BALUMDO-468275 format. One record per atom (N, C-alpha, C): x, y negated, z negated. Coordinates in steps of 0.02 Angstrom, whole numbers, plus 50000, padded with zeros to 5 digits. Layout:
BALUMDO-468275
XYZ ...
END
This chain:
BALUMDO-468275
499475032748504 500095031348546 500235023548554 499745019748548 499815012048564 500015008848497 500555005248496 500745003448437 500514994748442 500094993148384 499884986048388 500314980648385 500874981648340 501364976648337 501744976548392 501934982148428 502354981748499 501904978048549 501284978848554 500764975848600 500824968248588 500764965948528 500794959348507 501384955748525 501994959448513 502674956448541 502704956348606 502414961248642 502404961148707 502064956048745 501484954148712 501104948548741 501394941548722 501734941048663 502064934848648 502694933848702 503064939048716 503604938648767 503304936848825 502834940048855 502404938248914 502244931348922 501974928448866 501784921148866 502324917248876 502904918248849 503524914148858 503774913948934 503834921248951 504184922249019 503744919449083 502924919549070 502634917849120 502714910349138 502914906349091 503134899449114 503734897549143 504204902849156 504794902249190 504694903249265 504984898849308 504914899249372 505154905649406 505694907549360 506044915349399 505474920049393 504994919949354 504404924649361 504124925649420 503994919649458 503674918749522 504164920849567 504884919349556 505374920249611 505404928449617 505354932549555 505324939149562 504784942049607 504144939149595 503534941349624 503644939749703 503934934349717 504014932549780 504444937049817 505064938349792 505474942749818 505334948949828 504894952249770 504544959149783 504044958349839 503674953349842 503314952349900 503604952949963 504204949949971 504554951050040 504784957850046 504934961649995 505104968450003 504474972650029 503874971049990 503184974050014 503084972950085 503214966950109 503094965150181 503454969350232 504144970350212 504554974250248 504284981750242 504054984350192 503864991850188 503284991950225 502824987850235 502264988650273 502434987750344 502914983650364 503184982950432 503424989750456 503834991950410 504234998850418 503775003950426 503275005050386 502735010850388 502215009250441 502015003050461 501435001950498 501595001950572 502245000350588 502394999750652 502325005350695 502245010650660 502045017550692 501465018350722 500855014150699 500195014450729 500185010850787 500565005250805 500605002250864 500985005550916 501415010450893 501775013650946 501445021650968 500805021650949 500525027450952 500545030951032 500355025951076 500395029351140 501075030651171 501545027451172 502215028351202 502425034351163 502375035051090 502585041251046 502255047651080 501585047251079 501275052651114 501375055151184 501585050251219 501815052051284 502465054551295 502985052651261 503695054351256 503715061251225 503425062251167 503545068051112 503025073351136 502385070651165 501875075751184 501525078651128 501325073451073 500955075551024 500285074151026 499865077950980 499085075850991 498925071050930 498235069250929 498085066050879 498105067950811 497995074250800 498035078250737 498825077150708 499315078250758 499995077350747 500145070050723 499885065050762 499965058750743 499745056850683 499095059850657 498835058350592 499255061550544 499625067250556 500115069450507 500745065250503 500955061750557 501465057350550 501305051250508 500685048150529 500595043050494 500355043650420 500095049150402 499815050550332 500325054650301 500235061750312 500535066550268 501315065250266 501695064450324 502385063850322 502555058050268 502315053350276 502445047650237 502295049050161 501745051750153 501435052850085 501835057950050 502115064050077 502375069250040 502915066649981 503385062450005 503845060449949 503675053549925 503205049349955 503085043349928 502565044749869 502305050649871 501815052849816 502175056549760 502605061549778 502935066149730 503575061649708 503975057949739 504525055049720 504365049049673 503725045949679 503515041149640 503615042549569 503425048849544 503335050049474 504065050449446 504525054449465 505265054749434 505575047649435 505495043849501 505705037749502 505365032549447 504815032449438 504445029049379 504755030649313 504835036949296 505195038049246 505885035249231 506245035649279 506825031549286 506765024149270 506145021149305 505955014549294 505825011849223 505605017049181 505505016049112 506085015949067 506655016849096 507225018749063 507845014249089 507895013149148 508415009549181 508285003649215 508654999449235 508624993349280 508034994249334 507534990649333 506994990449377 507324987149447 507584981649439 507814978149504 508254983349540 508644986549507 509204991449536 508814997449582 508284999849548 507945004149576 507495000949637 507374995649634 507024992549693 507484991149753 508074989449736 508564987649780 508774994549825 508925000149783 509075005649813 508565008849848 507915007349840 507315010049875 507235006449943 507394999649933 507304995650007 507824997950046 508434999450022 508995001250073 508875007550096 508555012150062 508495019350088 507955019250138 507355015050119 506805017250173 506965012650236 507355007550239 507555003850287 508055008550333 508525011650298 508975016150340 508485021650367 508015024050339 507605029550366 507165027350427 506985020650418 506555017850471 507065018550540 507605015450536 508095016150584 508175023150612 508165027750571 508275034450584 507715036750622 507095034450622 506505035850655 506685034350728 507135029250745 507245027850812 507715032750847 507965037350798 508445043950843 508045049050846 507435049350824 507045054850830 506835057550904 506935064150917 506915067150990 506305072150988 506065073150926 505435077750919 504965076450875 504345079350878 503965078050825 504265080150759 504585085850747 504895087450681 505375082950660 505865080550704 506325075150681 505955069150656 505455066650695 505115060650666 504795061450610 504505067650600 504105068850538 504635069050479 505215071750483 505755071750431 505955064250414 505955059950469 506235054050460 505675049550417 505015049950437 504525047850400 504515050250334 504725056250312 504675057650242 505125053350204 505745052750244 506225049050203 506005041250190 505665038350241 505345031850228 504955031850175 504505036250166 504075037050112 504425037750042 504945041650043 505275043249978 505655036349959 505935031850010 506185025649986 505705020049957 505075020649999 504505015449975 504255017449908 504335023949885 504065025749827 504435022349760 504995019349777 505265016249717 504955008349702 504685006249758 504504998649755 503954996849699 503334998949719 502714997549686 502784998249602 502935005449585 502935005949515 503365002249477 504025000449506 504504996149473 504224990249468 503914986849524 503674979549527 503144979149483 502624983749486 502044983049440 502304982249368 502764986749349 503034986449282 503314979249264 503754976849322 504044970649305 503454964549292 502964965149340 502544959849337 502044960849269 501984966849253 501634967749178 502014963949128 502694964149135 503204960649070 503234953049082 503134950949149 503234944549161 502644939449155 502044943049155 501464938049157 500924940549105 500604934949071 500124936949023 499474939049059 499034943049025 498474946149053 498014940749096 497994934549070 497594930049102 497834927849173 498394929349182 498724927649260 498914933249291 498744939349261 498994945149299 498624946449369 497984944949369 497614945549428 498034941349494 498144936049475 498394931249525 499124934049552 499604935649497 500164938649512 500224944049547 499794948349539 499744954949573 499504953349643 499024948649649 498694947349717 499184944149761 499704940649734 500254938049774 500604944049796 500904947849751 501364953849771 500824957449831 500274958549812 499844963349861 499774960749932 499844953949928 499754950149994 500254952550040 500864954750022 501424957450057 501134963050104 500784966850081 500454972350123 500154970550184 499734964850177 499384962550243 499894957650281 500244953650245 500844950650290 501244955550325 501364960650300 501774965750328 501484968750379 500844970650376 500464973450429 500354968450485 500194962750472 500164957250524 500724957050564 501364956350527 501974955850564 502084961950610 501944966950577 501994974050616 501634973450682 501084970450675 500634971350740 500844964550781 500974958850756 501204953050791 501954953850821 502424954850771 503104954250792 503234961750834 502884967550805 503024973650838 502754973950909 502064971150925 501914970550983 502284966451034 502554960851004 502994957551060 503704960851073 503894964251016 504504967751025 504444974351065 503914977051063 503824983251107 503764980751172 503404975551191 503384973251254 504064970751282 504614967151241 505194966251259 505584971651268 505544976651231 505964982851235 505694986951300 505084986051304 504794989851369 505054987151444 505014980651437 505304977151492 506044977651504 506404978651454 507144980151453 507274986251474 506844992251474 506944998551490 507335002051436 507535007551461 507955011651407 508575007751393 508785010151327 509525007051302 510005012351303 510595010451314 511195015051299 511605012151237 511595016251184 512045014651127 512495020251119 513165018951104 513695024551100 513485030651136 513315029851203 513265034951248 512595038251247 512155036151203 511515039051184 510995035551213 510425037851249 509895034551278 509365034151231 509095028251218 508485026351175 507945023551208 507395026151203 506745023651231 506565017051189 506095012451234 505955006051195 505665007751123 505165013151118 504955012851049 505435015251000 505875019551024 506525020650974 506825014450953 506995010151009 507355003650988 506984998950939 506394999650946 505914996350902 505964998450827 506005004350818 506085006650747 506835004750725 507315004750764 507995002750739 508004994950716 507704991450763 507704984250747 507264981650689 506714985350675 506224982750625 506634985950549 507124990450549 507324992650493 507884988950477 508244984850515 508884981050505 508784975950444 508164971750442 508194966550383 508264968550315 507924974850310 507844977150236 508524979150207 509104980350251 509784981250218 510004975050192 509864969850216 510014963050187 509584962050126 508964962050122 508574962450077 508724965650009 508864971350028 509244975549971 509834972749928 510224969649964 510844965549939 510554959749896 510134956449922 509884950749888 509474951749831 509174957249826 508874959749764 509294961449710 509844964849729 510224967849683 510704961949651 510804957649696 511334950749665 510814946049624 510284945249643 509904938949621 509454940849559 509194947049552 508604949249512 508954953149451 508664950249391 508994952649333 508444956249290 508514961449259 508084965049214 507814961049149 507224960449142 507004956449086 507244959749020 507394954648982 507714957348916 507344961348867 506654960648875 506194963848835 506254971648841 506284973648906 506394981548923 507164983248905 507624978948924 508324981148905 508464981848824 508174977948779 508184979348718 507824984748688 507234985548714 506844991248698 507204998048714 507414998148768 507655004848789 508305006348765 508685001648733 509245003748685 509025006048622 508425005348592 508245006348527 507715011348520 507265013148571 506765017548571 506925023548632 506725028848622 506705034148672 506105033048717 506105033848777 505585033448823 505055038748810 504355038148808 503865041948798 503915047348857 503745054348838 503845059248878 503295059048934 503385062848985 502875063249036 502315067149010 502375072048959 501815074748930 501445070348895 501715065348864 501415059248825 500985056148865 501225054848935 500905050548972 500225054149008 500315060849018 499715064649031 499205065448974 499455064948913 499005066048854 498625059348854 499065054248862 498635046548866 498025046248918 498245049348970 497735049049031 497145053649018 497215058148979 496755063348960 496245059548915 496675056648862 496225053048813 495775047848834 496095044648897 495665038048919 495365040748994 495255047848997 494975049649064 494275046049089 493915043549038 493275039849056 493405034149102 494035031849087 494235025149129 494625028449187 495165032649172 495545033949232 495315038349281 494885042749262 494615046749314 494175043749368 493685039349350 493365033949404 493905029849427 494395027149397 494845023149417 495335025849474 495575032449466 496045035249516 495585038349568 495045041249556 494655043949620 494255038549650 494005033249614 493685028049647 494175024349695 494675021649673 495145018149714 495555022049753 495605029649749 495835032549811 495455033149864 494715032449855 494225032649909 494245026549938 494405020449906 494465013949927 495125013849973 495575017149951 496225017749988 496115020750051 495705026250055 495585029750116 495215024850173 494825021150148 494505015750192 495015011050220 495485008650177 495965003950208 496475006850237 496795013050224 497225016450265 496955018650327 496445021650334 496045023550396 496005017050445 495805012050420 495825005650458 496485003650479 496975004050435 497705002050463 498015006950512 497875013650509 498095018150553 497865018050614 497205017450612 496845019050679 496535012950717 496525007350686 496295002350722 496615000450791 497255001050789 497624999650857 497315004550904 497275011150888 497095015150945 496325014150961 495955011450910 495205009650925 495265004050981 495614998950977 495624994051024 496004995651090 496514999651084 496925002251148 496475006051189 496155011151163 495725015851197 495075013751213 494765010051160 494105008051183 494055001151216 494494997251230 494434990751249 494994989551300 495464994351318 495984993751359 496514988951346 496634987251281 497154982451271 497814985951272 498374981151286 499024984451276 499254983951210 499804987651192 500034986551121 500224978451105 500474974951145 500614968551128 499904964551132 499484965251167 498804962051156 498424964451094 498524970551083 498214972851016 498654969850959 499184969050960 499554965550909 499324958050895 499244955350952 499094948150948 498364946650916 498004952350920 497244951450884 497364953850813 497604959350811 497634963050739 498084960050687 498634956350709 499074953450668 498654947950632 498474942550663 498054937250624 497604940850587 497204945550606 496654947250565 496834950850500 497544955050509 497734957850445 497984952550397 498284947450424 498514941950379 498024938450352 497634935550389 497074930350369 496564934450336 496274939550359 495704942950329 495924947150269 496414951650291 496724956250240 497064952350181 497464948250197 497844943650142 497284939750107 496844936250141 496284932350114 495924937050060 495744943150077 495394947050035 495734948449967 496454949549972 496784951049920 496764945349873 496884938849896 496914933549857 496134931649821 495764933349871 495034931349846 494914937149791 495054943149800 494944948549750 495274946549679 495994944249677 496324942549624 495974936649585 495774931849623 495454926249600 494684927849574 494414932549607 493764935049580 493844937649514 494284942749510 494434946749450 494444941949391 495074936649401 495174932349337 494544928349329 494224925849373 493494922049362 493024925749328 492954932149344 492334936049317 492584937149247 493324939449229 493504940349162 493454933749119 493584928549153 493584921749111 492824920849088 492384923549126 491634922149109 491364927649069 491684931649035 491484937348988 491324943249021 491414944749088 491354951249113 491974955149103 492044959849051 492554962949030 492714968949076 492274970649123 492324975749175 492474973749234 492824966849237 493044963549295 493334967249355 493904971349333 494304975149382 493824980749422 493414983449375 492904988649409 492434985349459 492124980249425 491664975749467 491864972849528 492504971149528 492804967849588 492904973549647 493154979549617 493324984949670 492534986949696 492104987249660 491434989249685 491134984249737 491274977749726 491124973049778 491444973449841 492134975949842 492544976049890 492274981949929 492174988849895 491934994749937 491384993549975 490894990949941 490204989649963 490204984750031 490644979750013 490644975150081 491054977550135 491434983850123 491794986350184 491364991750216 490974994250182 490535000250206 490134998850267 489804992750267 489334991350324 489684990050396 490224985050382 490524983550448 490934989050487 491224993150438 491614998350473 491195003450507 490685005250475 490155009750504 489885007550569 489925001250581 489574997950651 490104998750701 490755000550690 491244999150741 491075003750795 490765009450795 490575013150859 490145010050901 489735005350873 489185001850907 489404995450943 490104993750933 490324987050959 490314987551038 489864983651069 489944983951139 490474979651180 490684975051140 491284970951164 491794970551127 492334968051147 492914966851112 492814961151048 492404956051068 492274950651022 491924953150960 491394957850975 491064961550921 491474965350879 491894968850909 492344973450876 492824969750837 493064964150858 493504959950815 493234957550758 492624955150762 492244951850703 492114957750654 491924963150677 491844968550620 492474970950587 493054970750630 493684973350601 493934967550552 493764960850559 493984955650520 493594956250454 492904957250460 492514958450385 492714964550346 492874969250391 493084975550350 493704975250320 494274971850359 494934970050331 494874966650267 494474960950267 494344957350203 494114960950147 493664965050151 493274968550098 493754974250080 493984978050131 494394983450112 495034981750075 495274975250072 495844973750039 495734971949963 494994971449945 494794968749881 495124973849819 495114980449835 495264985049777 495994984549755 496364981249789 497224982549771 497344978049707 497274971749702 497334968849639 497014971749572 496364972849582 496014976049515 496234983249496 496354987349551 496534994849536 497234992949489 497714988649514 498374987549477 498254985249405 497794980149401 497684977449340 497474982749283 497064986649300 496834991449254 497454995549229 497914997749268 498575000649244 499064995849213 498924990249207 499344985749171 499044982949109 498444984249104 498044982449035 497954987648981 497734993849013 497594999848971 498185002848941 498595004748982 499135009648961 499665004948913 500085008548865 500635004848834 501165003148883 501534997848869 502114995648916 502545001048940 502665004748894 503285010348912 503025015448958 502415016448972 502205020749023 501825018249081 501795011649085 501415008649150 501675011249213 502335011449214 502675013149286 502425020049301 502425025649249 502205031849271 501545032349286 501115028549252 500335028649264 500265026049337 500585020549351 500645017849422 500815022949470 501365027749462 501625031949506 501115036949515 500725040149471 500235044749474 499615042949509 499455035949504 498985033049536 499185032549610 499745030549627 500005029449699 500045036849728 500155042049688 500255049449711 499515049949726 498995049249700 498265050049721 498135046649780 498345039949780 498205036249841 498455038549896 499125040449894 499425043149958 499185049549981 499145054549943 498915061049958 498085061249979 497775057249947 497115057149953 496805051850002 497145046049990 496875040350036 497215040250103 497905040450098 498305040350167 498325046650196 498585051050174 498695058250204 498045061150233 497605061850182 496975065650201 496465060750249 496495054250240 496075050250285 496315050050358 497035049050366 497345049950421 497275055850471 497335061650429 497255067450458 496565069250477 496045067750437 495245069750455 495095065950517 495355058250528 495165055750595 495485059650651 496155061450643 496405065550702 496085071650707 495885074750657 495515081850670 494885079950699 494465075150677 493845074250712 493915072550787 494445068150804 494625066750872 494665072750914 495145077350891 495405082750928 494965088950933 494655090150864 494255096650863 493455096550856 493205089950845 492585089350841 492305085250897 492535079750913 492305076250974 492685078351037 493345079551026 493705082251074 493785076251132 493855069751111 493845064351155 494305059751119 494955057451136 495305052251103 494825044951104 494435043951144 494065037851148 493515037351086 493415043251056 492905042751007 493295040650936 493925038550943 494225037250872 493905031950835 493445027450862 493025022750835 492475025950785 492215031150816 491765035250785 492035039050722 492625042050741 492925046850683 493185041950628 493385035950645 493695031150588 493085028850551 492455026750582 491795024950553 491555029950491 491675036250522 491455041950478 491845042550422 492485043550429 492955043450373 492955037550315 493075031350351 493145025250316 492475023450280 491925023250317 491315022550296 491095026850238 491155033350254 490895037150194 491385036250131 491985034650136 492495034050081 492235027950043 492025023150083 491945016050051 491145017149998 490685020650032 490115022049988 490295024949921 490705031149934 490905034849876 491275031249835 491685027149851 492105022649810 491665019449763 491185014849794 490775010649751 490315014749706 490185020149715 489845025149667 490255027149614 490775030149634 491295032449579 491565027449530 491755021049559 491995016149514 491455013249465 490785013549479 490335011649443 490365015149375 490525021549367 490615025449307 491175023149264 491605018849286 492195017049244 492035009849208 491545006249226 491415000049205 491335000249118 490855004149100 490615004349027 491195006548984 491595011549001 492195014248959 492805008748963 492845005449022 493395000249018 493144993648976 492584991848970 492244986748932 492424989748856 492214995248843 492374996748775 493124997448753 493554999948799 494225000648778 494614992848778 494394988448804 494644982148821 494344976848783 493764977848738 493434972748698 493934970648644 493974964048630 494314962048585 495104960348598 495304963048661 496044961348683 496104954248698 
END
């Protein structure tokens, strides 16, 4: 399936394109979109208590809102969207996705019941499904392999900048909205948490316009799309089956790593609010810098480490880097229930955020190095499908179920999170180790 001449041409084009400042502009703009996507998806975690109080939902239902509702279409829509990504303008797909999820975030502010909020969260996930597959494909065309880790790391940094802003700005915004009381818009009453959703969704509408106007499709794909039919989805599955010794440990191992990260992102606010009596604003003031500095620092360190290991002859650098991250996150997250003071809890969260962010660049790099260019977006979509349904939906739901039906105590959220996130981290390191040798064999000589 892989055409040597095509890959050589792609590599040459990549080398030329990577020298253009426009390549980094695209990465930067997509990173801003990624920031907003995480603000819009993550703000829910900080609003857990007022939403629970107003809508009368349980931890299990909140876990479904944070995980399953977002993941249903984020996972499933990613595959058909990625098919379009291999055929039509990727910037156009990104712009439409940004607009749709931003509007859906604002719709969360109109929810008056669990079902309505669940449906709005589904739409947020559907819109965000357009971003990463198209962006990964763009980055794969714009940068050579030697700079791929750093380019992906810069884009991935947006997840933690977005999470940090969701905590920092969200906490302050919630405090301001709460102080102002209920709002009346067009004769409808909106609670403070509802106004928060509406306000955080607004910037994405402008960003969608900027992307549509300023980002152009690279000529490589445009020319190729006019002369060659896109490979079928059956061909994509056949490729993954042929390379299953790489992609089985890759998808399972990094999905487990995602479970660690998503559990942390979704439940650490509840852990601090319930365990140490913090307000949403105080929680945001602590978690915001931790997410930005520790999580963002871990992403950058991971991208640098992967490139550094690769330059020194470690052909399995993407798998090796992921293993280091999973192993490094396992210990501090397992100790969270034992933290007797807020200071100890914050230190443990900082270390966990740092290492839990490691898998993001290397997991993406594998999908840009191994598959042929025309199927990268759909491979990425399948990977994100596994990450969303396994890492986000299952991880968030398991914590809620443990809180409600095993421990029966909302304050045990630290123990529930440690069991789910810590166990997933250990399993991730083990599973990823099986992909090292096959990846070395497949990429030797490239």
